[in-house]
Backbone and ligand atoms as CSV (ligand in chain L), in Angstrom:
chain,resi,resn,atom,element,x,y,z
A,1,UNK,N,N,92.908,146.122,73.446
A,1,UNK,CA,C,93.905,146.708,72.477
A,1,UNK,C,C,95.327,146.200,72.951
A,2,UNK,N,N,96.057,145.632,72.077
A,2,UNK,CA,C,97.306,145.061,72.489
A,2,UNK,C,C,98.429,146.120,72.183
A,3,UNK,N,N,99.306,146.274,73.099
A,3,UNK,CA,C,100.433,147.210,72.933
A,3,UNK,C,C,101.406,146.699,72.007
A,4,UNK,N,N,102.227,147.587,71.428
A,4,UNK,CA,C,103.284,147.125,70.523
A,4,UNK,C,C,104.423,146.276,71.252
A,5,UNK,N,N,104.566,146.639,72.496
A,5,UNK,CA,C,105.583,145.895,73.364
A,5,UNK,C,C,105.123,144.509,73.520
A,6,UNK,N,N,103.815,144.337,73.939
A,6,UNK,CA,C,103.342,142.979,74.137
A,6,UNK,C,C,103.392,142.169,72.814
A,7,UNK,N,N,103.064,142.738,71.703
A,7,UNK,CA,C,103.137,142.042,70.491
A,7,UNK,C,C,104.534,141.579,70.189
A,8,UNK,N,N,105.465,142.554,70.416
A,8,UNK,CA,C,106.915,142.241,70.171
A,8,UNK,C,C,107.409,140.982,71.117
A,9,UNK,N,N,106.865,141.000,72.350
A,9,UNK,CA,C,107.234,139.936,73.293
A,9,UNK,C,C,106.768,138.588,72.709
A,10,UNK,N,N,105.417,138.681,72.253
A,10,UNK,CA,C,104.805,137.537,71.750
A,10,UNK,C,C,105.605,136.945,70.570
A,11,UNK,N,N,106.044,137.908,69.602
A,11,UNK,CA,C,106.747,137.509,68.447
A,11,UNK,C,C,108.080,136.845,68.869
A,12,UNK,N,N,108.806,137.541,69.893
A,12,UNK,CA,C,110.017,137.024,70.277
A,12,UNK,C,C,109.843,135.571,70.862
A,13,UNK,N,N,108.768,135.418,71.604
A,13,UNK,CA,C,108.371,134.064,72.176
A,13,UNK,C,C,108.256,133.069,71.055
A,14,UNK,N,N,107.540,133.390,69.976
A,14,UNK,CA,C,107.315,132.576,68.800
A,14,UNK,C,C,108.672,132.169,68.232
A,15,UNK,N,N,109.649,133.184,68.116
A,15,UNK,CA,C,110.862,132.874,67.442
A,15,UNK,C,C,111.660,131.923,68.306
A,16,UNK,N,N,111.655,132.122,69.630
A,16,UNK,CA,C,112.417,131.242,70.449
A,16,UNK,C,C,111.912,129.865,70.365
A,17,UNK,N,N,110.515,129.773,70.366
A,17,UNK,CA,C,109.879,128.379,70.229
A,17,UNK,C,C,110.390,127.764,68.916
A,18,UNK,N,N,110.430,128.530,67.893
A,18,UNK,CA,C,110.850,127.898,66.575
A,18,UNK,C,C,112.306,127.461,66.691
A,19,UNK,N,N,113.124,128.253,67.312
A,19,UNK,CA,C,114.524,127.828,67.411
A,19,UNK,C,C,114.622,126.534,68.247
A,20,UNK,N,N,113.824,126.473,69.278
A,20,UNK,CA,C,113.933,125.281,70.127
A,20,UNK,C,C,113.439,124.012,69.290
A,21,UNK,N,N,112.506,124.209,68.420
A,21,UNK,CA,C,111.936,123.157,67.623
A,21,UNK,C,C,112.948,122.807,66.531
A,22,UNK,N,N,113.864,123.716,66.205
A,22,UNK,CA,C,114.678,123.435,64.979
A,22,UNK,C,C,116.133,123.589,65.508
A,23,UNK,N,N,116.684,122.727,66.280
A,23,UNK,CA,C,118.000,122.862,66.875
A,23,UNK,C,C,119.079,122.953,65.797
A,24,UNK,N,N,118.888,122.281,64.672
A,24,UNK,CA,C,119.938,122.284,63.685
A,24,UNK,C,C,120.004,123.551,62.793
A,25,UNK,N,N,118.975,124.427,62.889
A,25,UNK,CA,C,118.984,125.627,62.071
A,25,UNK,C,C,119.890,126.705,62.695
A,26,UNK,N,N,120.445,127.546,61.892
A,26,UNK,CA,C,121.198,128.660,62.352
A,26,UNK,C,C,120.294,129.720,63.067
A,27,UNK,N,N,120.948,130.671,63.613
A,27,UNK,CA,C,120.164,131.674,64.456
A,27,UNK,C,C,119.568,132.705,63.527
A,28,UNK,N,N,120.329,132.971,62.389
A,28,UNK,CA,C,119.843,134.032,61.550
A,28,UNK,C,C,118.712,133.734,60.620
A,29,UNK,N,N,118.702,132.502,60.072
A,29,UNK,CA,C,117.684,132.197,59.035
A,29,UNK,C,C,116.314,132.220,59.550
A,30,UNK,N,N,115.963,131.601,60.674
A,30,UNK,CA,C,114.604,131.635,61.118
A,30,UNK,C,C,114.078,133.028,61.377
A,31,UNK,N,N,114.928,133.891,61.949
A,31,UNK,CA,C,114.511,135.256,62.193
A,31,UNK,C,C,114.209,136.002,60.860
A,32,UNK,N,N,115.133,135.719,59.911
A,32,UNK,CA,C,114.863,136.300,58.584
A,32,UNK,C,C,113.638,135.853,57.984
A,33,UNK,N,N,113.438,134.497,58.103
A,33,UNK,CA,C,112.187,133.989,57.393
A,33,UNK,C,C,110.928,134.555,58.087
A,34,UNK,N,N,110.922,134.683,59.366
A,34,UNK,CA,C,109.767,135.203,60.124
A,34,UNK,C,C,109.581,136.606,59.741
A,35,UNK,N,N,110.661,137.368,59.595
A,35,UNK,CA,C,110.498,138.808,59.438
A,35,UNK,C,C,110.103,139.155,58.011
A,36,UNK,N,N,110.535,138.271,57.019
A,36,UNK,CA,C,110.341,138.771,55.684
A,36,UNK,C,C,109.291,137.942,54.968
A,37,UNK,N,N,109.750,136.772,54.441
A,37,UNK,CA,C,108.929,135.982,53.469
A,37,UNK,C,C,107.693,135.252,54.012
A,38,UNK,N,N,107.847,134.647,55.104
A,38,UNK,CA,C,106.825,133.709,55.642
A,38,UNK,C,C,106.145,134.176,56.884
A,39,UNK,N,N,105.176,134.847,56.817
A,39,UNK,CA,C,104.527,135.263,58.134
A,39,UNK,C,C,103.930,134.145,58.860
A,40,UNK,N,N,103.870,134.200,60.232
A,40,UNK,CA,C,103.317,133.270,61.109
A,40,UNK,C,C,101.828,133.695,61.462
A,41,UNK,N,N,100.997,132.762,61.630
A,41,UNK,CA,C,99.620,133.124,62.008
A,41,UNK,C,C,99.537,133.599,63.451
A,42,UNK,N,N,98.674,134.581,63.676
A,42,UNK,CA,C,98.295,134.966,65.007
A,42,UNK,C,C,97.343,133.988,65.533
A,43,UNK,N,N,97.105,134.032,66.888
A,43,UNK,CA,C,96.153,133.119,67.553
A,43,UNK,C,C,94.732,133.136,66.916
A,44,UNK,N,N,94.408,134.405,66.493
A,44,UNK,CA,C,93.013,134.533,65.952
A,44,UNK,C,C,92.842,134.189,64.524
A,45,UNK,N,N,93.960,133.871,63.825
A,45,UNK,CA,C,93.802,133.554,62.369
A,45,UNK,C,C,93.227,132.192,62.089
A,46,UNK,N,N,92.140,132.163,61.371
A,46,UNK,CA,C,91.478,130.960,61.047
A,46,UNK,C,C,91.661,130.460,59.580
A,47,UNK,N,N,91.722,129.205,59.330
A,47,UNK,CA,C,91.798,128.746,57.931
A,47,UNK,C,C,90.503,129.174,57.231
A,48,UNK,N,N,90.606,129.813,56.045
A,48,UNK,CA,C,89.523,130.311,55.309
A,48,UNK,C,C,88.575,129.169,54.786
A,49,UNK,N,N,89.181,127.987,54.665
A,49,UNK,CA,C,88.425,126.937,54.114
A,49,UNK,C,C,87.641,126.063,55.086
A,50,UNK,N,N,88.280,125.775,56.240
A,50,UNK,CA,C,87.668,124.846,57.181
A,50,UNK,C,C,87.232,125.679,58.463
A,51,UNK,N,N,87.857,126.806,58.727
A,51,UNK,CA,C,87.514,127.636,59.924
A,51,UNK,C,C,88.403,127.253,61.216
A,52,UNK,N,N,89.343,126.336,61.095
A,52,UNK,CA,C,90.110,126.019,62.209
A,52,UNK,C,C,91.137,126.973,62.605
A,53,UNK,N,N,91.546,127.109,63.804
A,53,UNK,CA,C,92.666,128.014,64.187
A,53,UNK,C,C,93.957,127.466,63.759
A,54,UNK,N,N,94.633,128.257,62.821
A,54,UNK,CA,C,95.831,127.694,62.177
A,54,UNK,C,C,97.028,127.488,63.030
A,55,UNK,N,N,97.250,128.369,64.105
A,55,UNK,CA,C,98.465,128.278,64.870
A,55,UNK,C,C,98.536,126.993,65.620
A,56,UNK,N,N,97.500,126.203,65.709
A,56,UNK,CA,C,97.575,124.996,66.454
A,56,UNK,C,C,98.241,123.904,65.547
A,57,UNK,N,N,98.547,124.180,64.352
A,57,UNK,CA,C,99.114,123.109,63.476
A,57,UNK,C,C,100.357,123.532,62.723
A,58,UNK,N,N,101.402,123.790,63.606
A,58,UNK,CA,C,102.606,124.379,63.019
A,58,UNK,C,C,103.345,123.381,62.100
A,59,UNK,N,N,103.024,122.165,62.180
A,59,UNK,CA,C,103.747,121.204,61.291
A,59,UNK,C,C,102.955,121.080,59.890
A,60,UNK,N,N,101.828,121.661,59.827
A,60,UNK,CA,C,101.078,121.429,58.573
A,60,UNK,C,C,100.666,122.803,57.891
A,61,UNK,N,N,100.791,123.965,58.609
A,61,UNK,CA,C,100.274,125.156,58.092
A,61,UNK,C,C,100.848,125.617,56.826
A,62,UNK,N,N,100.134,126.436,56.038
A,62,UNK,CA,C,100.544,126.916,54.771
A,62,UNK,C,C,99.809,128.254,54.549
A,63,UNK,N,N,100.354,129.084,53.721
A,63,UNK,CA,C,99.775,130.388,53.433
A,63,UNK,C,C,100.102,131.130,52.148
A,64,UNK,N,N,99.515,132.282,52.096
A,64,UNK,CA,C,99.822,133.216,50.915
A,64,UNK,C,C,100.047,134.591,51.575
A,65,UNK,N,N,100.726,135.388,50.749
A,65,UNK,CA,C,100.797,136.825,50.970
A,65,UNK,C,C,100.446,137.416,49.644
A,66,UNK,N,N,99.252,138.215,49.554
A,66,UNK,CA,C,98.982,138.762,48.262
A,66,UNK,C,C,99.799,140.121,48.047
A,67,UNK,N,N,99.827,140.555,46.835
A,67,UNK,CA,C,100.549,141.759,46.580
A,67,UNK,C,C,100.200,142.950,47.287
A,68,UNK,N,N,98.858,143.009,47.799
A,68,UNK,CA,C,98.400,144.216,48.486
A,68,UNK,C,C,98.772,144.016,49.981
A,69,UNK,N,N,99.461,142.871,50.389
A,69,UNK,CA,C,99.865,142.665,51.774
A,69,UNK,C,C,98.943,141.855,52.551
A,70,UNK,N,N,97.750,141.537,51.937
A,70,UNK,CA,C,96.831,140.630,52.659
A,70,UNK,C,C,97.395,139.299,52.906
A,71,UNK,N,N,97.153,138.637,53.985
A,71,UNK,CA,C,97.710,137.315,54.274
A,71,UNK,C,C,96.655,136.338,54.443
A,72,UNK,N,N,96.836,135.080,54.011
A,72,UNK,CA,C,95.959,133.999,54.317
A,72,UNK,C,C,96.671,132.851,54.961
A,73,UNK,N,N,96.115,132.238,55.976
A,73,UNK,CA,C,96.762,131.113,56.638
A,73,UNK,C,C,95.820,129.927,56.589
A,74,UNK,N,N,96.440,128.731,56.327
A,74,UNK,CA,C,95.630,127.536,56.281
A,74,UNK,C,C,96.126,126.461,57.220
A,75,UNK,N,N,95.223,125.618,57.687
A,75,UNK,CA,C,95.593,124.646,58.659
A,75,UNK,C,C,96.415,123.569,58.061
A,76,UNK,N,N,96.365,123.401,56.713
A,76,UNK,CA,C,96.920,122.155,56.090
A,76,UNK,C,C,97.157,122.480,54.615
A,77,UNK,N,N,98.014,121.649,53.921
A,77,UNK,CA,C,98.201,121.706,52.520
A,77,UNK,C,C,96.858,121.528,51.807
A,78,UNK,N,N,96.135,120.644,52.316
A,78,UNK,CA,C,94.868,120.356,51.612
A,78,UNK,C,C,93.960,121.570,51.447
A,79,UNK,N,N,93.774,122.282,52.596
A,79,UNK,CA,C,92.935,123.462,52.506
A,79,UNK,C,C,93.654,124.593,51.795
A,80,UNK,N,N,95.016,124.732,51.840
A,80,UNK,CA,C,95.748,125.641,51.067
A,80,UNK,C,C,95.595,125.447,49.579
A,81,UNK,N,N,95.682,124.205,49.068
A,81,UNK,CA,C,95.495,124.030,47.688
A,81,UNK,C,C,93.999,124.175,47.289
A,82,UNK,N,N,93.121,123.739,48.113
A,82,UNK,CA,C,91.664,123.931,47.793
A,82,UNK,C,C,91.388,125.435,47.565
A,83,UNK,N,N,91.894,126.251,48.510
A,83,UNK,CA,C,91.711,127.718,48.298
A,83,UNK,C,C,92.365,128.189,47.044
A,84,UNK,N,N,93.644,127.663,46.760
A,84,UNK,CA,C,94.248,128.075,45.495
A,84,UNK,C,C,93.454,127.825,44.238
A,85,UNK,N,N,92.751,126.744,44.278
A,85,UNK,CA,C,91.931,126.387,43.071
A,85,UNK,C,C,90.542,127.094,43.095
A,86,UNK,N,N,90.267,127.726,44.238
A,86,UNK,CA,C,89.019,128.509,44.301
A,86,UNK,C,C,89.149,129.881,44.900
A,87,UNK,N,N,90.230,130.516,44.414
A,87,UNK,CA,C,90.552,131.859,45.050
A,87,UNK,C,C,89.326,132.860,44.999
A,88,UNK,N,N,88.633,132.750,43.969
A,88,UNK,CA,C,87.498,133.700,43.760
A,88,UNK,C,C,86.423,133.506,44.843
A,89,UNK,N,N,86.363,132.247,45.393
A,89,UNK,CA,C,85.361,131.983,46.347
A,89,UNK,C,C,85.817,132.538,47.782
A,90,UNK,N,N,87.121,132.314,48.080
A,90,UNK,CA,C,87.600,132.668,49.458
A,90,UNK,C,C,88.254,134.117,49.483
A,91,UNK,N,N,88.644,134.518,48.369
A,91,UNK,CA,C,89.223,135.884,48.275
A,91,UNK,C,C,88.645,136.590,47.088
A,92,UNK,N,N,87.374,136.992,47.125
A,92,UNK,CA,C,86.673,137.639,45.999
A,92,UNK,C,C,87.532,138.826,45.390
A,93,UNK,N,N,87.681,138.882,44.130
A,93,UNK,CA,C,88.351,139.956,43.549
A,93,UNK,C,C,89.920,139.673,43.398
A,94,UNK,N,N,90.354,138.607,44.046
A,94,UNK,CA,C,91.764,138.290,43.909
A,94,UNK,C,C,92.016,137.113,42.910
A,95,UNK,N,N,93.131,137.178,42.249
A,95,UNK,CA,C,93.528,136.069,41.262
A,95,UNK,C,C,94.871,135.613,41.517
A,96,UNK,N,N,95.268,134.460,40.869
A,96,UNK,CA,C,96.604,133.855,41.128
A,96,UNK,C,C,97.776,134.889,40.895
A,97,UNK,N,N,97.573,135.824,39.959
A,97,UNK,CA,C,98.665,136.837,39.696
A,97,UNK,C,C,98.713,137.785,40.901
A,98,UNK,N,N,97.791,137.772,41.846
A,98,UNK,CA,C,97.988,138.681,42.951
A,98,UNK,C,C,98.686,137.960,44.126
A,99,UNK,N,N,99.196,136.830,44.008
A,99,UNK,CA,C,99.908,136.068,44.986
A,99,UNK,C,C,101.390,136.402,44.946
A,100,UNK,N,N,101.932,136.982,45.957
A,100,UNK,CA,C,103.297,137.411,46.011
A,100,UNK,C,C,104.155,136.205,46.603
A,101,UNK,N,N,103.644,135.722,47.700
A,101,UNK,CA,C,104.264,134.544,48.370
A,101,UNK,C,C,103.399,133.440,48.630
A,102,UNK,N,N,103.790,132.253,48.296
A,102,UNK,CA,C,103.044,131.054,48.565
A,102,UNK,C,C,103.934,130.098,49.389
A,103,UNK,N,N,103.563,129.867,50.585
A,103,UNK,CA,C,104.494,128.900,51.376
A,103,UNK,C,C,103.704,127.819,51.994
A,104,UNK,N,N,104.515,126.775,52.207
A,104,UNK,CA,C,103.958,125.549,52.899
A,104,UNK,C,C,105.024,125.224,53.972
A,105,UNK,N,N,104.599,124.160,54.749
A,105,UNK,CA,C,105.566,123.720,55.752
A,105,UNK,C,C,106.231,122.331,55.359
A,106,UNK,N,N,107.527,122.333,55.281
A,106,UNK,CA,C,108.293,121.181,54.875
A,106,UNK,C,C,108.039,120.150,56.020
A,107,UNK,N,N,107.644,118.909,55.520
A,107,UNK,CA,C,107.252,117.821,56.518
A,107,UNK,C,C,108.437,117.509,57.485
A,108,UNK,N,N,109.624,117.345,56.956
A,108,UNK,CA,C,110.740,116.907,57.807
A,108,UNK,C,C,111.426,117.964,58.699
A,109,UNK,N,N,111.408,119.217,58.230
A,109,UNK,CA,C,112.037,120.199,59.080
A,109,UNK,C,C,111.050,121.062,59.756
A,110,UNK,N,N,109.770,120.926,59.477
A,110,UNK,CA,C,108.604,121.767,60.028
A,110,UNK,C,C,108.994,123.213,59.906
A,111,UNK,N,N,109.639,123.580,58.781
A,111,UNK,CA,C,109.886,125.022,58.512
A,111,UNK,C,C,109.231,125.479,57.316
A,112,UNK,N,N,108.780,126.767,57.257
A,112,UNK,CA,C,108.077,127.291,56.069
A,112,UNK,C,C,109.029,127.359,54.806
A,113,UNK,N,N,108.537,127.010,53.745
A,113,UNK,CA,C,109.316,126.999,52.472
A,113,UNK,C,C,108.448,127.510,51.370
A,114,UNK,N,N,109.088,128.077,50.339
A,114,UNK,CA,C,108.443,128.586,49.147
A,114,UNK,C,C,107.814,127.424,48.438
A,115,UNK,N,N,106.503,127.348,48.281
A,115,UNK,CA,C,105.861,126.200,47.681
A,115,UNK,C,C,106.264,126.087,46.226
A,116,UNK,N,N,106.620,127.161,45.594
A,116,UNK,CA,C,107.069,127.120,44.177
A,116,UNK,C,C,108.568,126.876,43.991
A,117,UNK,N,N,109.182,126.627,45.039
A,117,UNK,CA,C,110.637,126.312,44.904
A,117,UNK,C,C,110.765,125.134,44.032
A,118,UNK,N,N,111.641,125.059,42.971
A,118,UNK,CA,C,111.691,123.921,42.132
A,118,UNK,C,C,112.078,122.640,42.844
A,119,UNK,N,N,112.619,122.629,44.004
A,119,UNK,CA,C,112.954,121.413,44.760
A,119,UNK,C,C,111.811,120.874,45.535
A,120,UNK,N,N,110.727,121.638,45.699
A,120,UNK,CA,C,109.545,121.151,46.438
A,120,UNK,C,C,108.903,119.987,45.757
A,121,UNK,N,N,108.485,119.020,46.533
A,121,UNK,CA,C,107.698,117.850,46.107
A,121,UNK,C,C,106.478,117.732,47.044
A,122,UNK,N,N,105.446,117.143,46.493
A,122,UNK,CA,C,104.151,117.044,47.210
A,122,UNK,C,C,103.774,115.545,47.087
A,123,UNK,N,N,103.805,114.879,48.158
A,123,UNK,CA,C,103.391,113.406,48.165
A,123,UNK,C,C,101.916,113.207,48.342
A,124,UNK,N,N,101.351,112.631,47.398
A,124,UNK,CA,C,99.850,112.446,47.361
A,124,UNK,C,C,99.591,110.970,47.731
A,125,UNK,N,N,98.504,110.717,48.400
A,125,UNK,CA,C,98.022,109.361,48.541
A,125,UNK,C,C,98.706,108.667,49.717
A,126,UNK,N,N,99.553,109.390,50.483
A,126,UNK,CA,C,100.269,108.590,51.675
A,126,UNK,C,C,99.266,108.318,52.745
A,127,UNK,N,N,99.684,107.548,53.742
A,127,UNK,CA,C,98.870,107.224,54.873
A,127,UNK,C,C,98.966,108.289,55.966
A,128,UNK,N,N,99.788,109.371,55.791
A,128,UNK,CA,C,99.965,110.382,56.822
A,128,UNK,C,C,98.674,111.221,56.938
A,129,UNK,N,N,98.373,111.458,58.143
A,129,UNK,CA,C,97.100,112.232,58.497
A,129,UNK,C,C,97.438,113.593,59.060
A,130,UNK,N,N,96.889,114.655,58.455
A,130,UNK,CA,C,97.091,115.968,58.930
A,130,UNK,C,C,95.936,116.468,59.782
A,131,UNK,N,N,95.800,117.814,60.033
A,131,UNK,CA,C,94.655,118.310,60.914
A,131,UNK,C,C,93.297,117.924,60.289
A,132,UNK,N,N,93.274,117.765,58.956
A,132,UNK,CA,C,91.954,117.499,58.299
A,132,UNK,C,C,91.981,116.155,57.645
A,133,UNK,N,N,92.721,115.145,58.143
A,133,UNK,CA,C,92.749,113.926,57.606
A,133,UNK,C,C,93.787,113.681,56.699
A,134,UNK,N,N,93.566,112.820,55.635
A,134,UNK,CA,C,94.514,112.554,54.634
A,134,UNK,C,C,94.908,113.834,53.895
A,135,UNK,N,N,96.145,113.924,53.415
A,135,UNK,CA,C,96.692,115.162,52.938
A,135,UNK,C,C,97.711,115.005,51.786
A,136,UNK,N,N,98.040,116.144,51.198
A,136,UNK,CA,C,99.153,116.171,50.189
A,136,UNK,C,C,100.307,116.719,50.970
A,137,UNK,N,N,101.346,115.908,51.132
A,137,UNK,CA,C,102.423,116.260,52.092
A,137,UNK,C,C,103.608,117.002,51.427
A,138,UNK,N,N,103.917,118.217,51.793
A,138,UNK,CA,C,105.073,118.945,51.152
A,138,UNK,C,C,106.327,118.497,51.753
A,139,UNK,N,N,107.263,118.211,50.876
A,139,UNK,CA,C,108.639,117.802,51.293
A,139,UNK,C,C,109.642,118.414,50.356
A,140,UNK,N,N,110.695,118.900,50.925
A,140,UNK,CA,C,111.740,119.592,50.178
A,140,UNK,C,C,112.726,118.569,49.675
A,141,UNK,N,N,112.899,118.452,48.392
A,141,UNK,CA,C,113.913,117.536,47.820
A,141,UNK,C,C,113.279,116.251,47.366
A,142,UNK,N,N,113.688,115.806,46.113
A,142,UNK,CA,C,113.100,114.541,45.705
A,142,UNK,C,C,113.445,113.293,46.559
A,143,UNK,N,N,114.753,113.324,47.032
A,143,UNK,CA,C,115.187,112.185,47.870
A,143,UNK,C,C,114.260,112.151,49.139
A,144,UNK,N,N,114.080,113.204,49.746
A,144,UNK,CA,C,113.217,113.210,51.016
A,144,UNK,C,C,111.810,112.704,50.590
A,145,UNK,N,N,111.367,113.167,49.512
A,145,UNK,CA,C,109.935,112.792,49.037
A,145,UNK,C,C,109.870,111.343,48.895
A,146,UNK,N,N,110.923,110.812,48.230
A,146,UNK,CA,C,110.896,109.286,48.006
A,146,UNK,C,C,110.937,108.592,49.218
A,147,UNK,N,N,111.723,109.072,50.213
A,147,UNK,CA,C,111.723,108.434,51.665
A,147,UNK,C,C,110.348,108.395,52.183
A,148,UNK,N,N,109.785,109.657,52.168
A,148,UNK,CA,C,108.411,109.718,52.819
A,148,UNK,C,C,107.309,108.880,52.097
A,149,UNK,N,N,107.477,108.817,50.750
A,149,UNK,CA,C,106.592,108.051,50.001
A,149,UNK,C,C,106.685,106.562,50.237
A,150,UNK,N,N,107.937,106.113,50.431
A,150,UNK,CA,C,108.246,104.729,50.758
A,150,UNK,C,C,107.707,104.382,52.219
A,151,UNK,N,N,108.000,105.366,53.191
A,151,UNK,CA,C,107.714,104.994,54.584
A,151,UNK,C,C,106.185,105.078,54.816
A,152,UNK,N,N,105.469,105.878,54.041
A,152,UNK,CA,C,104.060,106.173,54.266
A,152,UNK,C,C,103.178,105.760,53.019
A,153,UNK,N,N,103.660,104.979,52.206
A,153,UNK,CA,C,102.920,104.342,51.157
A,153,UNK,C,C,102.278,105.432,50.204
A,154,UNK,N,N,103.118,106.433,49.777
A,154,UNK,CA,C,102.681,107.459,48.919
A,154,UNK,C,C,102.285,106.893,47.479
A,155,UNK,N,N,101.368,107.533,46.904
A,155,UNK,CA,C,100.921,107.067,45.602
A,155,UNK,C,C,101.606,107.785,44.422
A,156,UNK,N,N,101.909,109.147,44.663
A,156,UNK,CA,C,102.461,109.995,43.649
A,156,UNK,C,C,103.378,111.042,44.262
A,157,UNK,N,N,104.439,111.329,43.613
A,157,UNK,CA,C,105.286,112.480,44.030
A,157,UNK,C,C,105.129,113.552,42.985
A,158,UNK,N,N,104.680,114.759,43.339
A,158,UNK,CA,C,104.364,115.742,42.432
A,158,UNK,C,C,105.180,117.026,42.603
A,159,UNK,N,N,105.413,117.761,41.514
A,159,UNK,CA,C,105.954,119.159,41.638
A,159,UNK,C,C,104.786,120.033,41.961
A,160,UNK,N,N,105.043,121.211,42.388
A,160,UNK,CA,C,103.904,122.124,42.729
A,160,UNK,C,C,102.858,122.212,41.648
A,161,UNK,N,N,103.298,122.486,40.401
A,161,UNK,CA,C,102.458,122.702,39.315
A,161,UNK,C,C,101.712,121.438,38.805
A,162,UNK,N,N,102.136,120.296,39.347
A,162,UNK,CA,C,101.454,119.037,38.989
A,162,UNK,C,C,100.259,118.669,39.998
A,163,UNK,N,N,100.171,119.322,41.104
A,163,UNK,CA,C,99.044,119.019,42.008
A,163,UNK,C,C,97.756,119.583,41.313
A,164,UNK,N,N,96.856,118.725,41.132
A,164,UNK,CA,C,95.566,119.155,40.537
A,164,UNK,C,C,94.415,119.240,41.528
A,165,UNK,N,N,93.325,119.709,41.013
A,165,UNK,CA,C,92.182,119.719,41.846
A,165,UNK,C,C,91.622,118.292,42.244
A,166,UNK,N,N,91.899,117.380,41.249
A,166,UNK,CA,C,91.541,115.967,41.409
A,166,UNK,C,C,92.401,115.430,42.672
A,167,UNK,N,N,93.570,115.700,42.770
A,167,UNK,CA,C,94.338,115.229,43.900
A,167,UNK,C,C,93.811,115.735,45.216
A,168,UNK,N,N,93.361,117.090,45.199
A,168,UNK,CA,C,92.860,117.671,46.424
A,168,UNK,C,C,91.542,117.085,46.787
A,169,UNK,N,N,90.677,116.957,45.760
A,169,UNK,CA,C,89.379,116.311,45.994
A,169,UNK,C,C,89.535,114.983,46.512
A,170,UNK,N,N,90.555,114.137,45.957
A,170,UNK,CA,C,90.816,112.847,46.402
A,170,UNK,C,C,91.224,112.840,47.902
A,171,UNK,N,N,92.016,113.850,48.365
A,171,UNK,CA,C,92.289,113.951,49.775
A,171,UNK,C,C,91.115,114.415,50.680
A,172,UNK,N,N,90.189,115.100,50.070
A,172,UNK,CA,C,89.014,115.717,50.825
A,172,UNK,C,C,87.885,114.703,50.887
A,173,UNK,N,N,87.867,113.740,49.941
A,173,UNK,CA,C,86.686,112.762,49.901
A,173,UNK,C,C,87.263,111.361,50.094
A,174,UNK,N,N,86.429,110.499,50.366
A,174,UNK,CA,C,86.698,108.996,50.223
A,174,UNK,C,C,87.897,108.523,50.965
A,175,UNK,N,N,88.070,109.094,52.225
A,175,UNK,CA,C,89.225,108.551,52.911
A,175,UNK,C,C,90.489,109.200,52.520
A,176,UNK,N,N,90.500,109.961,51.431
A,176,UNK,CA,C,91.591,110.819,51.156
A,176,UNK,C,C,92.627,110.198,50.135
A,177,UNK,N,N,92.733,109.005,50.052
A,177,UNK,CA,C,93.647,108.442,49.003
A,177,UNK,C,C,93.196,108.809,47.632
A,178,UNK,N,N,94.132,109.068,46.748
A,178,UNK,CA,C,93.709,109.404,45.477
A,178,UNK,C,C,92.993,108.245,44.698
A,179,UNK,N,N,91.776,108.547,44.265
A,179,UNK,CA,C,91.016,107.460,43.611
A,179,UNK,C,C,91.016,107.692,42.132
A,180,UNK,N,N,91.407,106.658,41.389
A,180,UNK,CA,C,91.524,106.808,39.872
A,180,UNK,C,C,90.755,105.591,39.302
L,1,ZN,ZN,ZN,91.703,124.177,56.945
């Protein structure tokens, strides 16, 4: 059984780690993000889709917070979207309306961001490889998405609501590039 003090020390360590990783970010915002909107996975948290330990993939992780406080952590955008399209399978009894927070990791800053932020873009069909192979890469801002798409041969730049099950299946099968 872990004491509250040890947990606190661990969390502080994670915060410091994040600050070191993000030298350009202010001191306040990462703390606020961690405390409020975007929870970080514990070492024991596994991706519900593939079973991998999520904390090993800080540059790709994504998750949900349901209205009842339940949290889900995924190793990658691909597993995150796959779960989203099959919530009834991985979270029986829960529906899209029960999702309070949906977050992904911005590729360039490695920081958690609201997946439904109107500025978020998702680059499909690029040559970038995540923990599960080819993926749909979250990037904040159209300009950054265009840069990523150009540098890594992306096939499509999508808003959150434009990502379809077909895109995710494309990333899960056949080498991951979107096949049409
Ligand atoms: Zn996964």
